[in-house]
BALOBA-1460 file (C-alpha; in Angstrom, 3 decimals):
// residues 370
<rec num="1" residu="x" x="92.113" y="57.648" z="12.765"/>
<rec num="2" residu="x" x="89.746" y="60.513" z="12.868"/>
<rec num="3" residu="x" x="87.028" y="58.610" z="11.145"/>
<rec num="4" residu="x" x="87.417" y="55.874" z="13.550"/>
<rec num="5" residu="x" x="86.955" y="58.105" z="16.614"/>
<rec num="6" residu="x" x="83.980" y="59.361" z="15.094"/>
<rec num="7" residu="x" x="82.348" y="56.169" z="14.388"/>
<rec num="8" residu="x" x="83.320" y="55.254" z="17.651"/>
<rec num="9" residu="x" x="81.648" y="58.569" z="19.042"/>
<rec num="10" residu="x" x="78.246" y="57.792" z="17.147"/>
<rec num="11" residu="x" x="77.694" y="54.355" z="18.005"/>
<rec num="12" residu="x" x="78.522" y="55.330" z="22.083"/>
<rec num="13" residu="x" x="75.973" y="58.109" z="21.536"/>
<rec num="14" residu="x" x="73.557" y="55.291" z="19.565"/>
<rec num="15" residu="x" x="74.170" y="52.628" z="22.819"/>
<rec num="16" residu="x" x="73.435" y="55.392" z="25.133"/>
<rec num="17" residu="x" x="70.257" y="56.461" z="23.337"/>
<rec num="18" residu="x" x="68.863" y="53.142" z="23.231"/>
<rec num="19" residu="x" x="69.697" y="52.484" z="26.940"/>
<rec num="20" residu="x" x="67.745" y="55.865" z="28.062"/>
<rec num="21" residu="x" x="65.042" y="54.349" z="25.585"/>
<rec num="22" residu="x" x="64.786" y="51.222" z="27.540"/>
<rec num="23" residu="x" x="64.817" y="52.505" z="30.631"/>
<rec num="24" residu="x" x="62.384" y="55.335" z="29.996"/>
<rec num="25" residu="x" x="59.384" y="52.851" z="28.528"/>
<rec num="26" residu="x" x="59.205" y="51.613" z="32.481"/>
<rec num="27" residu="x" x="61.484" y="53.347" z="34.582"/>
<rec num="28" residu="x" x="61.091" y="52.066" z="38.564"/>
<rec num="29" residu="x" x="61.404" y="54.079" z="41.540"/>
<rec num="30" residu="x" x="60.601" y="52.718" z="45.506"/>
<rec num="31" residu="x" x="57.039" y="53.881" z="45.304"/>
<rec num="32" residu="x" x="54.597" y="51.484" z="46.982"/>
<rec num="33" residu="x" x="51.307" y="51.871" z="45.552"/>
<rec num="34" residu="x" x="48.208" y="49.677" z="47.001"/>
<rec num="35" residu="x" x="45.395" y="47.314" z="45.821"/>
<rec num="36" residu="x" x="42.215" y="48.485" z="45.486"/>
<rec num="37" residu="x" x="39.630" y="46.031" z="45.269"/>
<rec num="38" residu="x" x="35.492" y="46.348" z="45.773"/>
<rec num="39" residu="x" x="34.933" y="42.896" z="46.686"/>
<rec num="40" residu="x" x="33.414" y="44.657" z="50.307"/>
<rec num="41" residu="x" x="30.395" y="45.800" z="51.993"/>
<rec num="42" residu="x" x="30.137" y="49.329" z="52.933"/>
<rec num="43" residu="x" x="33.300" y="50.561" z="51.272"/>
<rec num="44" residu="x" x="33.737" y="54.090" z="50.455"/>
<rec num="45" residu="x" x="32.638" y="55.631" z="46.792"/>
<rec num="46" residu="x" x="35.351" y="55.826" z="44.250"/>
<rec num="47" residu="x" x="35.887" y="59.889" z="44.590"/>
<rec num="48" residu="x" x="36.366" y="58.852" z="48.524"/>
<rec num="49" residu="x" x="38.987" y="56.155" z="48.147"/>
<rec num="50" residu="x" x="41.021" y="58.878" z="45.755"/>
<rec num="51" residu="x" x="40.773" y="61.154" z="48.441"/>
<rec num="52" residu="x" x="42.430" y="59.100" z="50.634"/>
<rec num="53" residu="x" x="44.929" y="57.868" z="48.453"/>
<rec num="54" residu="x" x="46.212" y="61.182" z="47.964"/>
<rec num="55" residu="x" x="45.697" y="62.052" z="51.851"/>
<rec num="56" residu="x" x="48.085" y="59.034" z="52.656"/>
<rec num="57" residu="x" x="50.900" y="60.015" z="49.790"/>
<rec num="58" residu="x" x="50.008" y="56.715" z="48.250"/>
<rec num="59" residu="x" x="51.476" y="57.380" z="44.573"/>
<rec num="60" residu="x" x="49.953" y="54.272" z="42.671"/>
<rec num="61" residu="x" x="47.026" y="52.002" z="42.721"/>
<rec num="62" residu="x" x="46.065" y="48.935" z="41.221"/>
<rec num="63" residu="x" x="42.511" y="47.819" z="40.455"/>
<rec num="64" residu="x" x="41.555" y="44.258" z="38.634"/>
<rec num="65" residu="x" x="38.939" y="46.147" z="36.365"/>
<rec num="66" residu="x" x="38.185" y="49.216" z="34.181"/>
<rec num="67" residu="x" x="35.349" y="50.343" z="36.816"/>
<rec num="68" residu="x" x="34.426" y="53.629" z="35.326"/>
<rec num="69" residu="x" x="33.124" y="55.249" z="38.332"/>
<rec num="70" residu="x" x="37.654" y="54.651" z="39.650"/>
<rec num="71" residu="x" x="38.305" y="56.014" z="36.503"/>
<rec num="72" residu="x" x="36.399" y="59.036" z="36.996"/>
<rec num="73" residu="x" x="37.846" y="59.384" z="40.111"/>
<rec num="74" residu="x" x="41.320" y="59.097" z="39.098"/>
<rec num="75" residu="x" x="41.297" y="61.701" z="36.513"/>
<rec num="76" residu="x" x="43.865" y="64.379" z="37.419"/>
<rec num="77" residu="x" x="44.864" y="62.999" z="40.551"/>
<rec num="78" residu="x" x="47.959" y="62.192" z="39.329"/>
<rec num="79" residu="x" x="47.884" y="58.695" z="41.101"/>
<rec num="80" residu="x" x="49.246" y="55.904" z="38.760"/>
<rec num="81" residu="x" x="47.514" y="52.882" z="37.627"/>
<rec num="82" residu="x" x="47.784" y="49.284" z="37.380"/>
<rec num="83" residu="x" x="44.675" y="48.300" z="35.813"/>
<rec num="84" residu="x" x="43.394" y="44.546" z="35.329"/>
<rec num="85" residu="x" x="41.612" y="43.087" z="32.394"/>
<rec num="86" residu="x" x="39.635" y="39.995" z="33.984"/>
<rec num="87" residu="x" x="39.201" y="36.565" z="32.560"/>
<rec num="88" residu="x" x="35.943" y="37.204" z="31.257"/>
<rec num="89" residu="x" x="36.848" y="39.601" z="28.725"/>
<rec num="90" residu="x" x="40.266" y="37.651" z="27.532"/>
<rec num="91" residu="x" x="38.351" y="35.228" z="24.535"/>
<rec num="92" residu="x" x="37.406" y="38.502" z="22.902"/>
<rec num="93" residu="x" x="40.695" y="40.155" z="23.121"/>
<rec num="94" residu="x" x="42.971" y="37.461" z="22.093"/>
<rec num="95" residu="x" x="40.936" y="36.478" z="19.177"/>
<rec num="96" residu="x" x="40.004" y="39.547" z="17.769"/>
<rec num="97" residu="x" x="42.257" y="42.411" z="17.567"/>
<rec num="98" residu="x" x="39.168" y="44.947" z="16.700"/>
<rec num="99" residu="x" x="37.919" y="43.945" z="20.235"/>
<rec num="100" residu="x" x="41.634" y="45.132" z="21.710"/>
<rec num="101" residu="x" x="41.550" y="48.183" z="19.822"/>
<rec num="102" residu="x" x="37.794" y="48.998" z="20.758"/>
<rec num="103" residu="x" x="38.893" y="47.748" z="24.940"/>
<rec num="104" residu="x" x="41.672" y="50.584" z="24.663"/>
<rec num="105" residu="x" x="40.023" y="53.317" z="23.261"/>
<rec num="106" residu="x" x="37.308" y="52.787" z="25.517"/>
<rec num="107" residu="x" x="39.047" y="52.218" z="28.935"/>
<rec num="108" residu="x" x="42.310" y="54.017" z="28.241"/>
<rec num="109" residu="x" x="42.847" y="56.431" z="25.380"/>
<rec num="110" residu="x" x="39.078" y="57.824" z="26.695"/>
<rec num="111" residu="x" x="40.983" y="58.913" z="30.059"/>
<rec num="112" residu="x" x="43.895" y="61.113" z="28.892"/>
<rec num="113" residu="x" x="43.863" y="62.653" z="32.412"/>
<rec num="114" residu="x" x="44.694" y="59.101" z="34.182"/>
<rec num="115" residu="x" x="47.862" y="58.354" z="34.349"/>
<rec num="116" residu="x" x="48.247" y="54.657" z="33.462"/>
<rec num="117" residu="x" x="51.064" y="52.373" z="34.001"/>
<rec num="118" residu="x" x="50.442" y="49.037" z="33.293"/>
<rec num="119" residu="x" x="47.909" y="46.820" z="31.581"/>
<rec num="120" residu="x" x="47.806" y="43.810" z="33.188"/>
<rec num="121" residu="x" x="46.467" y="40.748" z="31.593"/>
<rec num="122" residu="x" x="44.706" y="38.206" z="33.986"/>
<rec num="123" residu="x" x="45.705" y="37.713" z="37.179"/>
<rec num="124" residu="x" x="46.927" y="34.612" z="38.486"/>
<rec num="125" residu="x" x="45.640" y="32.791" z="35.856"/>
<rec num="126" residu="x" x="45.782" y="28.899" z="35.727"/>
<rec num="127" residu="x" x="48.283" y="27.899" z="32.799"/>
<rec num="128" residu="x" x="45.598" y="24.450" z="32.389"/>
<rec num="129" residu="x" x="42.396" y="26.483" z="32.372"/>
<rec num="130" residu="x" x="40.345" y="27.696" z="29.417"/>
<rec num="131" residu="x" x="42.239" y="31.020" z="30.032"/>
<rec num="132" residu="x" x="45.674" y="30.118" z="29.878"/>
<rec num="133" residu="x" x="46.372" y="29.695" z="26.405"/>
<rec num="134" residu="x" x="44.660" y="33.335" z="25.784"/>
<rec num="135" residu="x" x="47.249" y="35.361" z="27.994"/>
<rec num="136" residu="x" x="49.210" y="36.122" z="25.895"/>
<rec num="137" residu="x" x="47.602" y="36.388" z="22.583"/>
<rec num="138" residu="x" x="45.613" y="39.181" z="24.386"/>
<rec num="139" residu="x" x="48.617" y="40.478" z="25.818"/>
<rec num="140" residu="x" x="50.001" y="41.026" z="21.797"/>
<rec num="141" residu="x" x="47.117" y="42.678" z="20.853"/>
<rec num="142" residu="x" x="46.512" y="44.693" z="23.552"/>
<rec num="143" residu="x" x="49.925" y="46.145" z="22.939"/>
<rec num="144" residu="x" x="49.315" y="46.641" z="19.087"/>
<rec num="145" residu="x" x="46.695" y="48.332" z="20.159"/>
<rec num="146" residu="x" x="48.384" y="50.825" z="22.215"/>
<rec num="147" residu="x" x="51.097" y="51.218" z="19.432"/>
<rec num="148" residu="x" x="48.364" y="52.400" z="17.178"/>
<rec num="149" residu="x" x="47.242" y="54.845" z="19.787"/>
<rec num="150" residu="x" x="50.938" y="55.899" z="20.244"/>
<rec num="151" residu="x" x="50.667" y="55.080" z="23.837"/>
<rec num="152" residu="x" x="53.087" y="52.244" z="23.792"/>
<rec num="153" residu="x" x="55.880" y="54.132" z="25.454"/>
<rec num="154" residu="x" x="53.656" y="55.171" z="28.224"/>
<rec num="155" residu="x" x="52.158" y="51.902" z="29.504"/>
<rec num="156" residu="x" x="53.245" y="48.590" z="29.781"/>
<rec num="157" residu="x" x="51.595" y="45.456" z="29.117"/>
<rec num="158" residu="x" x="52.225" y="42.147" z="31.245"/>
<rec num="159" residu="x" x="50.449" y="39.418" z="33.207"/>
<rec num="160" residu="x" x="50.448" y="38.937" z="36.994"/>
<rec num="161" residu="x" x="51.611" y="35.485" z="37.979"/>
<rec num="162" residu="x" x="51.395" y="33.493" z="41.431"/>
<rec num="163" residu="x" x="54.717" y="31.644" z="42.435"/>
<rec num="164" residu="x" x="53.234" y="28.200" z="42.682"/>
<rec num="165" residu="x" x="54.136" y="27.967" z="38.987"/>
<rec num="166" residu="x" x="57.843" y="27.803" z="40.844"/>
<rec num="167" residu="x" x="58.762" y="24.479" z="41.064"/>
<rec num="168" residu="x" x="62.126" y="25.328" z="43.283"/>
<rec num="169" residu="x" x="62.650" y="28.432" z="44.751"/>
<rec num="170" residu="x" x="64.933" y="27.528" z="47.619"/>
<rec num="171" residu="x" x="67.967" y="28.674" z="47.312"/>
<rec num="172" residu="x" x="66.847" y="31.095" z="45.091"/>
<rec num="173" residu="x" x="69.536" y="30.784" z="42.863"/>
<rec num="174" residu="x" x="67.761" y="27.298" z="41.662"/>
<rec num="175" residu="x" x="64.483" y="29.205" z="41.293"/>
<rec num="176" residu="x" x="62.587" y="27.542" z="37.912"/>
<rec num="177" residu="x" x="59.504" y="27.689" z="36.624"/>
<rec num="178" residu="x" x="57.393" y="24.073" z="36.413"/>
<rec num="179" residu="x" x="58.787" y="21.722" z="33.554"/>
<rec num="180" residu="x" x="54.665" y="21.934" z="32.781"/>
<rec num="181" residu="x" x="53.991" y="25.588" z="32.719"/>
<rec num="182" residu="x" x="57.241" y="26.002" z="30.413"/>
<rec num="183" residu="x" x="55.000" y="26.282" z="27.259"/>
<rec num="184" residu="x" x="52.923" y="29.166" z="28.905"/>
<rec num="185" residu="x" x="55.415" y="31.562" z="30.658"/>
<rec num="186" residu="x" x="58.451" y="31.033" z="28.194"/>
<rec num="187" residu="x" x="56.828" y="32.843" z="25.435"/>
<rec num="188" residu="x" x="55.527" y="35.510" z="27.934"/>
<rec num="189" residu="x" x="58.951" y="36.375" z="29.545"/>
<rec num="190" residu="x" x="60.418" y="36.560" z="25.931"/>
<rec num="191" residu="x" x="57.466" y="38.811" z="25.241"/>
<rec num="192" residu="x" x="58.310" y="41.011" z="28.085"/>
<rec num="193" residu="x" x="61.722" y="41.178" z="26.985"/>
<rec num="194" residu="x" x="61.204" y="42.290" z="23.795"/>
<rec num="195" residu="x" x="58.818" y="45.039" z="25.074"/>
<rec num="196" residu="x" x="60.920" y="45.916" z="28.147"/>
<rec num="197" residu="x" x="58.111" y="45.335" z="30.642"/>
<rec num="198" residu="x" x="58.224" y="43.543" z="34.033"/>
<rec num="199" residu="x" x="56.914" y="40.265" z="34.811"/>
<rec num="200" residu="x" x="54.017" y="40.941" z="37.698"/>
<rec num="201" residu="x" x="54.256" y="38.561" z="40.867"/>
<rec num="202" residu="x" x="51.873" y="38.090" z="43.725"/>
<rec num="203" residu="x" x="54.764" y="37.564" z="46.377"/>
<rec num="204" residu="x" x="53.150" y="36.436" z="49.919"/>
<rec num="205" residu="x" x="56.097" y="35.313" z="52.340"/>
<rec num="206" residu="x" x="52.954" y="34.979" z="54.854"/>
<rec num="207" residu="x" x="51.519" y="31.922" z="52.929"/>
<rec num="208" residu="x" x="55.042" y="30.799" z="52.258"/>
<rec num="209" residu="x" x="55.402" y="30.652" z="56.134"/>
<rec num="210" residu="x" x="52.166" y="28.943" z="56.676"/>
<rec num="211" residu="x" x="53.184" y="25.928" z="54.087"/>
<rec num="212" residu="x" x="56.633" y="25.427" z="56.032"/>
<rec num="213" residu="x" x="56.332" y="26.559" z="59.185"/>
<rec num="214" residu="x" x="58.874" y="23.821" z="60.472"/>
<rec num="215" residu="x" x="61.754" y="25.657" z="58.475"/>
<rec num="216" residu="x" x="60.815" y="29.044" z="58.084"/>
<rec num="217" residu="x" x="61.185" y="31.294" z="61.040"/>
<rec num="218" residu="x" x="58.489" y="33.946" z="61.289"/>
<rec num="219" residu="x" x="60.953" y="36.876" z="61.818"/>
<rec num="220" residu="x" x="62.247" y="35.996" z="58.352"/>
<rec num="221" residu="x" x="58.740" y="36.069" z="56.982"/>
<rec num="222" residu="x" x="57.968" y="39.561" z="58.511"/>
<rec num="223" residu="x" x="60.864" y="40.936" z="57.141"/>
<rec num="224" residu="x" x="62.572" y="41.426" z="60.698"/>
<rec num="225" residu="x" x="65.779" y="43.269" z="60.584"/>
<rec num="226" residu="x" x="69.015" y="41.018" z="61.896"/>
<rec num="227" residu="x" x="66.759" y="37.862" z="61.262"/>
<rec num="228" residu="x" x="68.215" y="36.809" z="57.599"/>
<rec num="229" residu="x" x="69.781" y="33.960" z="56.827"/>
<rec num="230" residu="x" x="72.075" y="32.143" z="54.313"/>
<rec num="231" residu="x" x="70.747" y="30.534" z="51.237"/>
<rec num="232" residu="x" x="72.774" y="28.758" z="48.807"/>
<rec num="233" residu="x" x="75.510" y="31.006" z="49.708"/>
<rec num="234" residu="x" x="74.106" y="34.353" z="50.006"/>
<rec num="235" residu="x" x="73.017" y="36.095" z="52.980"/>
<rec num="236" residu="x" x="69.075" y="37.458" z="52.387"/>
<rec num="237" residu="x" x="68.075" y="39.677" z="54.609"/>
<rec num="238" residu="x" x="64.268" y="38.474" z="54.299"/>
<rec num="239" residu="x" x="62.106" y="36.026" z="52.508"/>
<rec num="240" residu="x" x="60.470" y="38.827" z="50.251"/>
<rec num="241" residu="x" x="63.832" y="39.420" z="48.982"/>
<rec num="242" residu="x" x="64.643" y="35.807" z="48.638"/>
<rec num="243" residu="x" x="61.218" y="34.882" z="46.863"/>
<rec num="244" residu="x" x="61.661" y="37.659" z="44.087"/>
<rec num="245" residu="x" x="64.995" y="36.907" z="43.691"/>
<rec num="246" residu="x" x="64.139" y="33.225" z="42.612"/>
<rec num="247" residu="x" x="61.386" y="34.766" z="40.330"/>
<rec num="248" residu="x" x="64.383" y="36.343" z="38.350"/>
<rec num="249" residu="x" x="66.589" y="32.772" z="38.765"/>
<rec num="250" residu="x" x="63.757" y="31.379" z="37.070"/>
<rec num="251" residu="x" x="63.505" y="33.691" z="34.260"/>
<rec num="252" residu="x" x="67.168" y="33.990" z="33.580"/>
<rec num="253" residu="x" x="66.901" y="29.996" z="33.110"/>
<rec num="254" residu="x" x="64.297" y="30.395" z="30.782"/>
<rec num="255" residu="x" x="65.922" y="33.066" z="28.566"/>
<rec num="256" residu="x" x="69.215" y="31.399" z="28.755"/>
<rec num="257" residu="x" x="67.349" y="28.413" z="26.409"/>
<rec num="258" residu="x" x="65.905" y="30.779" z="24.307"/>
<rec num="259" residu="x" x="66.741" y="32.206" z="20.928"/>
<rec num="260" residu="x" x="63.303" y="33.000" z="19.386"/>
<rec num="261" residu="x" x="61.867" y="36.588" z="19.416"/>
<rec num="262" residu="x" x="57.977" y="36.748" z="19.628"/>
<rec num="263" residu="x" x="58.135" y="40.413" z="18.295"/>
<rec num="264" residu="x" x="60.022" y="41.398" z="15.405"/>
<rec num="265" residu="x" x="61.397" y="44.739" z="14.229"/>
<rec num="266" residu="x" x="61.605" y="46.001" z="17.338"/>
<rec num="267" residu="x" x="64.154" y="47.345" z="19.671"/>
<rec num="268" residu="x" x="65.320" y="44.073" z="21.635"/>
<rec num="269" residu="x" x="66.986" y="43.402" z="24.816"/>
<rec num="270" residu="x" x="68.612" y="40.775" z="26.111"/>
<rec num="271" residu="x" x="68.380" y="41.263" z="29.758"/>
<rec num="272" residu="x" x="65.903" y="39.404" z="31.950"/>
<rec num="273" residu="x" x="62.746" y="41.507" z="32.826"/>
<rec num="274" residu="x" x="62.205" y="43.368" z="35.767"/>
<rec num="275" residu="x" x="60.141" y="41.677" z="38.533"/>
<rec num="276" residu="x" x="57.146" y="44.178" z="39.905"/>
<rec num="277" residu="x" x="55.326" y="42.696" z="42.767"/>
<rec num="278" residu="x" x="51.696" y="43.117" z="41.867"/>
<rec num="279" residu="x" x="50.406" y="41.890" z="45.639"/>
<rec num="280" residu="x" x="51.938" y="41.561" z="48.840"/>
<rec num="281" residu="x" x="50.363" y="41.806" z="52.140"/>
<rec num="282" residu="x" x="49.864" y="40.206" z="55.202"/>
<rec num="283" residu="x" x="46.196" y="39.549" z="56.805"/>
<rec num="284" residu="x" x="45.147" y="41.169" z="60.061"/>
<rec num="285" residu="x" x="43.024" y="37.916" z="61.242"/>
<rec num="286" residu="x" x="41.841" y="34.794" z="60.480"/>
<rec num="287" residu="x" x="38.697" y="33.637" z="62.203"/>
<rec num="288" residu="x" x="39.049" y="29.997" z="62.340"/>
<rec num="289" residu="x" x="39.075" y="29.255" z="65.834"/>
<rec num="290" residu="x" x="41.716" y="26.627" z="65.574"/>
<rec num="291" residu="x" x="44.314" y="28.774" z="64.691"/>
<rec num="292" residu="x" x="45.797" y="31.147" z="66.996"/>
<rec num="293" residu="x" x="47.920" y="34.244" z="66.150"/>
<rec num="294" residu="x" x="51.413" y="32.977" z="66.841"/>
<rec num="295" residu="x" x="54.963" y="34.583" z="67.229"/>
<rec num="296" residu="x" x="58.418" y="32.918" z="66.824"/>
<rec num="297" residu="x" x="58.968" y="30.377" z="69.530"/>
<rec num="298" residu="x" x="55.302" y="29.689" z="70.224"/>
<rec num="299" residu="x" x="55.016" y="26.510" z="68.016"/>
<rec num="300" residu="x" x="52.112" y="26.135" z="64.856"/>
<rec num="301" residu="x" x="49.689" y="28.468" z="64.484"/>
<rec num="302" residu="x" x="48.414" y="31.423" z="62.479"/>
<rec num="303" residu="x" x="50.464" y="34.477" z="62.678"/>
<rec num="304" residu="x" x="47.555" y="36.414" z="61.142"/>
<rec num="305" residu="x" x="47.159" y="39.987" z="63.569"/>
<rec num="306" residu="x" x="47.111" y="43.360" z="63.428"/>
<rec num="307" residu="x" x="50.410" y="44.145" z="64.732"/>
<rec num="308" residu="x" x="51.889" y="41.389" z="62.461"/>
<rec num="309" residu="x" x="50.534" y="42.892" z="59.509"/>
<rec num="310" residu="x" x="52.070" y="46.464" z="60.874"/>
<rec num="311" residu="x" x="55.322" y="44.704" z="61.265"/>
<rec num="312" residu="x" x="55.218" y="43.247" z="58.005"/>
<rec num="313" residu="x" x="54.465" y="46.264" z="55.997"/>
<rec num="314" residu="x" x="56.262" y="48.730" z="57.480"/>
<rec num="315" residu="x" x="59.009" y="46.179" z="57.322"/>
<rec num="316" residu="x" x="58.539" y="45.857" z="53.572"/>
<rec num="317" residu="x" x="58.607" y="49.893" z="52.831"/>
<rec num="318" residu="x" x="62.462" y="49.460" z="53.532"/>
<rec num="319" residu="x" x="63.128" y="46.082" z="52.324"/>
<rec num="320" residu="x" x="61.821" y="47.527" z="48.538"/>
<rec num="321" residu="x" x="63.957" y="50.308" z="48.134"/>
<rec num="322" residu="x" x="67.193" y="48.131" z="48.998"/>
<rec num="323" residu="x" x="66.652" y="45.482" z="46.215"/>
<rec num="324" residu="x" x="67.623" y="42.049" z="46.462"/>
<rec num="325" residu="x" x="70.850" y="40.373" z="46.317"/>
<rec num="326" residu="x" x="70.799" y="39.691" z="42.280"/>
<rec num="327" residu="x" x="69.885" y="43.397" z="41.751"/>
<rec num="328" residu="x" x="71.480" y="45.376" z="44.413"/>
<rec num="329" residu="x" x="70.373" y="48.833" z="44.858"/>
<rec num="330" residu="x" x="67.482" y="48.467" z="42.211"/>
<rec num="331" residu="x" x="64.336" y="49.416" z="44.022"/>
<rec num="332" residu="x" x="61.269" y="46.855" z="43.953"/>
<rec num="333" residu="x" x="58.009" y="48.566" z="42.898"/>
<rec num="334" residu="x" x="55.467" y="46.921" z="44.948"/>
<rec num="335" residu="x" x="51.998" y="47.100" z="45.565"/>
<rec num="336" residu="x" x="50.368" y="46.174" z="48.978"/>
<rec num="337" residu="x" x="47.223" y="44.303" z="49.201"/>
<rec num="338" residu="x" x="44.498" y="45.544" z="49.953"/>
<rec num="339" residu="x" x="43.242" y="49.357" z="50.737"/>
<rec num="340" residu="x" x="40.257" y="47.836" z="52.584"/>
<rec num="341" residu="x" x="39.082" y="44.111" z="53.998"/>
<rec num="342" residu="x" x="36.775" y="42.491" z="51.494"/>
<rec num="343" residu="x" x="34.037" y="40.531" z="53.364"/>
<rec num="344" residu="x" x="32.368" y="39.466" z="50.027"/>
<rec num="345" residu="x" x="35.412" y="37.855" z="48.644"/>
<rec num="346" residu="x" x="35.309" y="34.021" z="48.141"/>
<rec num="347" residu="x" x="37.707" y="31.875" z="49.426"/>
<rec num="348" residu="x" x="39.686" y="31.389" z="52.935"/>
<rec num="349" residu="x" x="38.568" y="33.612" z="55.716"/>
<rec num="350" residu="x" x="42.128" y="35.229" z="55.585"/>
<rec num="351" residu="x" x="41.759" y="36.521" z="52.178"/>
<rec num="352" residu="x" x="39.404" y="38.752" z="53.447"/>
<rec num="353" residu="x" x="41.419" y="40.456" z="56.072"/>
<rec num="354" residu="x" x="44.251" y="41.676" z="54.433"/>
<rec num="355" residu="x" x="43.002" y="45.848" z="54.263"/>
<rec num="356" residu="x" x="45.251" y="48.043" z="55.793"/>
<rec num="357" residu="x" x="42.192" y="50.978" z="56.103"/>
<rec num="358" residu="x" x="38.544" y="50.261" z="57.661"/>
<rec num="359" residu="x" x="35.509" y="51.003" z="55.426"/>
<rec num="360" residu="x" x="34.973" y="54.216" z="57.671"/>
<rec num="361" residu="x" x="38.590" y="55.550" z="56.298"/>
<rec num="362" residu="x" x="40.607" y="54.855" z="59.405"/>
<rec num="363" residu="x" x="43.889" y="52.954" z="59.246"/>
<rec num="364" residu="x" x="44.168" y="49.709" z="61.254"/>
<rec num="365" residu="x" x="47.681" y="50.756" z="62.212"/>
<rec num="366" residu="x" x="49.966" y="53.308" z="61.343"/>
<rec num="367" residu="x" x="51.616" y="53.060" z="58.001"/>
<rec num="368" residu="x" x="53.702" y="55.596" z="56.804"/>
<rec num="369" residu="x" x="54.081" y="56.211" z="52.639"/>
<rec num="370" residu="x" x="55.923" y="59.532" z="52.931"/>
C-alpha cells in the first residue's frame, strides 16, 4: 500500500512537472503588442520607435525581417519580439540545416539582450505558391538550430496564416480548413502541437465585414459591447472571438484525424495548439471616392475612419483579456497592425492606413496599453 501511494505521488509530481514545462515554453498573458513595418516614408528611426513603444507601455513588437538597426535598438529594452523571416530566405533555410544554424547565430544568438519570443516562418504564405512547401522544412530547421543553441524553451517557431485557408468559419464550431490545403496545414499544426507552440493567425473582422456587409453587423465587427449574436447555439460577444474559435475548431478537426508525430523523442502534448493573433486592426482611411465611411443603418460602404479604428482597437484591449467561448478565461495574445501608416506598401489603398501613430510620433487617436 505504501509503495502504491509513493508511486501515485511520484506520478502526480511528474505530471505537474510536465504541465509546468509545457506552460513555461510559451506562456500567454493579456499583453497587446504592435506590428512595426517599415514600408512608409518619413518614419522615425528604429531608436525613436523603440522609445515610442516604451513611452506608451507597449511591451511586445512584431517585425517582418531581422533588420539590424531595429535589433540593435531593442537591446536591453525589455520589449518582447516576434521576428519574421521573409519568403526570399525560405529556400536556403528549408533545404540546408547549416544555413538555418547560421541564421540563428547571426540574428538571434548575436543579440543576447533582445527578448525574442517568436520566430515566424513566412507571413500569409499561399500553400500553392513556390514557398508553400518550404514552410514546414524551414520551421523544423530553425527549431533544430534553436535547440542546438539552447534557446528552444525561450523562443517558439511558428508561421502566420491568413484566414482564407478556412473553408468554413460560421458558426465557429464548424470551423474547418479547406480540403485542398490540408496537405499544407495539417503537418504544421502537428509540429506546433509537438513543440508546444501556437498557430499564428492574422484576424481582421474589418475584412469579414467588407466581404459580407449584408449579414454582419458593423457593431459586431467593431467588438462593441452588447452587440453579440448566437452562432451555432453559442453566444459570441464579437466577431473577433468568433473568428479565433473558428481557427481552434479547424485545428481540432485536423488533429482528431491525426495519429502521427513529426518529432520523435520529445515531450508531446495532445492538446490543440493555442492561437496567437499575429495581426489585427482597422484602417483609418480608404481614399477610393466611391467608398464612404458608414455606421450601422447607413447601408453599404466602407467603415474606414479614425473613429471606427479607435473603437475597434479600444474594444480589442478588453476582448483579449477574457478569452473566447472555446477557451474562456484564456487571454488571447494579440498584435495590432500597425504602429505607423505605410504609404509605400503595395496593394489596396486601405492597406496603407492601419497605423495608430503618425510619422511625427503623435497618436492618431487615444489608445491605452497600460
